[in-house]
C-alpha positions in Angstrom: -16.6 7.3 -17.4 -16.6 8.9 -13.9 -13.5 10.6 -12.6 -11.1 8.3 -10.6 -11.4 8.4 -6.8 -9.7 11.4 -5.2 -7.4 10.0 -2.6 -7.0 13.3 -0.8 -10.8 13.2 -0.1 -10.8 9.5 0.7 -8.0 9.7 3.2 -9.3 12.9 5.0 -9.8 12.6 8.7 -12.3 14.2 11.1 -10.9 15.4 14.4 -13.4 14.4 17.1 -11.2 15.0 20.3 -7.6 15.6 21.2 -5.6 12.7 19.7 -8.7 11.1 18.3 -9.7 11.1 14.6 -12.3 9.4 12.4 -11.8 8.1 8.9 -14.0 6.3 6.4 -13.5 3.9 3.6 -15.2 3.9 0.2 -17.2 0.8 -0.6 -15.4 -0.9 -3.5 -17.3 -4.1 -3.4 -14.9 -6.0 -1.1 -16.0 -7.3 2.3 -13.1 -5.7 4.2 -11.2 -2.4 4.2 -8.1 -2.2 2.0 -5.1 -2.3 4.2 -3.3 0.5 2.4 -6.0 2.9 3.3 -5.7 2.1 7.0 -1.9 2.6 6.9 -2.3 5.9 5.1 -5.0 7.2 7.4 -3.1 6.1 10.5 0.0 7.9 9.3 -2.0 11.1 8.6 -3.6 10.8 12.1 -0.1 10.7 13.6 0.9 13.6 11.5 -1.9 15.7 13.0 0.1 15.6 16.2 3.5 16.2 14.6 3.5 19.6 12.9 7.2 20.2 12.1 8.9 16.8 11.4 8.8 14.2 8.6 8.1 10.5 8.9 11.2 8.4 8.2 9.7 4.9 9.2 6.6 3.1 10.2 5.8 -0.4 11.4 2.3 -1.7 11.5 0.3 -4.9 12.3 -3.1 -5.9 10.8 -5.0 -7.4 13.7 -8.6 -7.9 12.5 -10.4 -7.4 9.1 -11.8 -3.9 8.8 -15.6 -3.5 8.4 -16.2 -1.5 5.2 -19.5 -0.2 6.5 -18.2 1.3 9.7 -16.0 4.3 10.3 -12.5 3.8 11.8 -11.4 5.6 14.9 -7.7 6.5 15.1 -6.4 7.0 18.6 -2.9 8.6 18.7 -0.5 8.1 21.6 2.2 10.7 21.9 5.0 8.4 22.9 7.9 10.8 22.7 8.9 14.3 21.5 12.7 14.4 21.4 15.2 17.0 20.2 15.4 15.4 16.8 13.0 12.4 16.7 9.3 12.2 17.5 7.5 8.9 18.0 3.8 8.2 17.7 1.6 5.1 18.2 -1.7 4.8 16.5 -4.5 2.3 17.2 -7.2 1.9 14.6 -10.5 0.9 16.3 -13.8 -0.5 15.1 -16.7 -1.8 17.2 -14.6 -1.3 20.3 -11.7 -3.5 19.2 -8.3 -2.7 17.5 -8.2 -3.8 13.9 -4.7 -2.3 13.3 -1.9 -0.5 15.1 1.0 1.5 13.9 4.2 3.0 15.3 5.8 5.8 13.4 9.0 7.8 13.9 9.4 11.4 12.6 12.7 13.4 12.2 13.8 16.9 11.8 15.1 17.2 8.2 18.9 17.1 8.0 21.8 16.5 5.6 23.8 13.4 5.9 25.8 10.6 4.2 24.2 9.3 1.0 24.3 6.0 -0.9 21.7 3.7 -2.5 21.3 0.6 -4.6 20.9 1.5 -8.3 17.5 1.4 -9.9 17.1 -1.9 -11.9 16.2 -1.9 -15.6 12.5 -2.0 -16.3 10.3 -1.4 -19.4 9.0 2.1 -20.0 5.7 2.4 -18.1 4.0 4.1 -21.0 4.6 1.0 -23.1 2.6 -1.2 -20.8 -1.2 -1.5 -20.6 -3.0 -0.4 -17.4 -5.2 -2.7 -15.4 -8.4 -1.6 -17.2 -6.8 -2.3 -20.6 -5.6 -5.7 -19.5 -9.1 -6.5 -18.3 -10.7 -5.5 -21.6 -8.3 -7.9 -23.4 -9.9 -10.8 -21.5 -13.4 -9.4 -21.2 -15.0 -12.5 -22.8 -13.6 -14.6 -19.9 -14.7 -12.4 -17.0 -18.0 -12.3 -15.1 -19.7 -9.0 -15.9 -19.3 -7.8 -12.3 -15.6 -8.7 -12.3 -15.2 -6.9 -15.6 -16.9 -3.8 -14.2 -14.7 -3.9 -11.1 -11.5 -4.3 -13.0 -12.2 -1.6 -15.6 -13.1 1.2 -13.2 -10.5 3.9 -13.1 -8.7 3.3 -9.7 -6.9 6.1 -8.0 -3.5 4.5 -8.5 -2.4 3.7 -12.0 -0.6 0.3 -11.9 1.3 -1.2 -14.8 2.8 -4.7 -14.8 5.7 -5.8 -17.0 5.1 -9.5 -16.2 1.5 -10.0 -15.0 0.3 -13.4 -13.9 -2.3 -15.2 -16.0 -5.4 -15.1 -13.8 -7.0 -18.1 -15.6 -3.9 -20.2 -15.8 -1.4 -19.1 -13.2 2.0 -20.7 -13.3 5.0 -20.6 -11.0 7.1 -17.5 -11.7 10.4 -16.2 -10.2 10.3 -14.7 -6.7 10.7 -11.2 -8.2 8.3 -8.7 -9.7 8.1 -5.2 -10.8 5.2 -2.8 -11.2 5.0 0.9 -12.2 2.8 3.1 -10.1 1.6 6.7 -9.9 -1.4 8.6 -8.5 -4.0 9.6 -11.1 -5.3 12.7 -9.4 -3.0 15.7 -8.4 -1.6 15.3 -4.8 0.1 18.6 -4.4 3.4 19.4 -2.6 2.5 18.5 1.0 5.0 15.8 2.0 2.6 14.3 4.5 0.0 13.6 1.8 2.7 12.4 -0.6 3.9 9.9 2.0 0.4 8.8 2.9 -0.5 8.0 -0.7 2.8 6.2 -1.3 2.0 4.1 1.8 -1.5 3.5 0.4 0.0 2.3 -2.9 2.7 0.2 -1.3 0.1 -2.4 -0.1 -1.1 -2.8 -3.7 0.2 -5.6 -5.9 2.6 -6.6 -3.1 1.5 -9.9 -1.6 1.2 -11.3 -5.2 5.0 -11.5 -5.3 5.0 -14.4 -2.7 1.9 -16.0 -4.3 3.3 -16.1 -7.8 6.3 -18.3 -6.7 3.8 -21.0 -6.1 1.6 -20.4 -9.2 -1.2 -18.9 -7.1 -3.3 -15.8 -7.4 -5.6 -14.2 -4.8 -8.7 -16.0 -6.2 -7.0 -19.5 -6.2 -9.4 -22.1 -4.8 -8.6 -23.0 -1.1 -6.3 -20.0 -0.6 -6.7 -17.9 2.5 -4.5 -14.8 2.3 -4.2 -11.5 4.2 -1.5 -9.0 5.1 -0.1 -9.6 8.6 2.2 -6.6 9.0 3.8 -3.8 7.0 6.9 -1.7 7.4 8.2 1.3 5.4 11.2 3.5 5.4 11.1 6.8 3.6 14.4 7.9 2.2 13.6 10.9 0.0 10.7 13.2 -0.7 9.1 12.4 -4.1 6.2 13.4 -6.4 3.9 10.4 -6.6 2.0 11.9 -9.5 5.0 10.8 -11.5 5.9 7.2 -12.3 7.6 5.1 -9.6 9.0 1.7 -10.1 8.1 -0.8 -7.2 10.8 -3.5 -7.5 9.9 -6.5 -5.3 11.2 -9.9 -4.2 10.0 -12.7 -1.9 13.0 -14.4 -0.2 10.9 -17.0 1.7 7.6 -18.6 2.3 7.2 -20.9 5.3 4.6 -22.1 7.9 1.7 -20.5 6.1 3.4 -17.1 5.7 5.3 -15.3 2.9 7.8 -12.5 3.2 7.9 -9.7 0.5 10.3 -6.9 0.2 10.2 -3.9 -2.1 12.1 -0.8 -3.2 10.3 2.1 -4.7 12.3 4.3 -7.1 11.3 7.6 -8.8 11.6 7.4 -12.5 14.9 9.4 -12.4 16.4 6.5 -10.4 16.3 7.9 -6.8 15.4 5.3 -4.1 12.3 6.9 -2.5 11.2 4.2 0.0 11.8 0.6 1.1 8.9 -1.7 2.1 8.5 -5.1 3.7 5.5 -7.2 4.5 4.7 -10.6 5.8 1.4 -12.1 4.6 -0.8 -15.1 5.4 -0.6 -17.7 2.7 -2.7 -20.6 4.0 -3.7 -23.2 1.3 -6.5 -25.4 2.5 -6.8 -28.8 1.0 -10.2 -29.6 -0.6 
């Protein structure tokens, strides 16, 4: 079996002019670029112009589907360099049009007041099958191409305590947990750690809103897509170790669903908070 994709290589950017960078996406058999990759590359593009501060929050909008066959240009606007905070705006461009934009704020590291919600109970991640093992359990029901796709070793190891049945989905509570970690070594660079956490935060997220209605991403008549994405980084963390992504969906309405998540390191520290609104349009046949 080939080695899993190395995200440090995948997310790498080429500097082509001041404030302008080029990124590429691996072809994973999907018609559009994975949103988490664009979030991560846009954050890294902003970091190229912020040498001495750490991102504490980002807010992004998905505007158009990304073309998997074309490179993405990241245009960075240096909005402000303050005494403590730095702000950047990044536009991701393909074929002359914005497909995504991001605003990120960076801060000088400092000590301050501390509190957090406690980490909820969850099964041990090592007791759960990974996605490839789950796929092999139902191999006789899967098309060969789908089986090949689902059993490849992806760069993020994701384990579900309560996965949805993809052949007979049923309504489930508006809450879900997944364990996540990067398979390949990331290193100590906080910029890359944050970028890969941002990449992973767009995985297995929208499903939390879908599951309330007994839907999965392949449900007939469903049109789904991420509309926006927000993150707040609370503490540095090593994403080569297990992290619990605890999620809920407080509402769906008018063709949209809201999902919120908290990401905890395995020792119980709240590392990041995430929110996303997604398109959930169910067309009648």
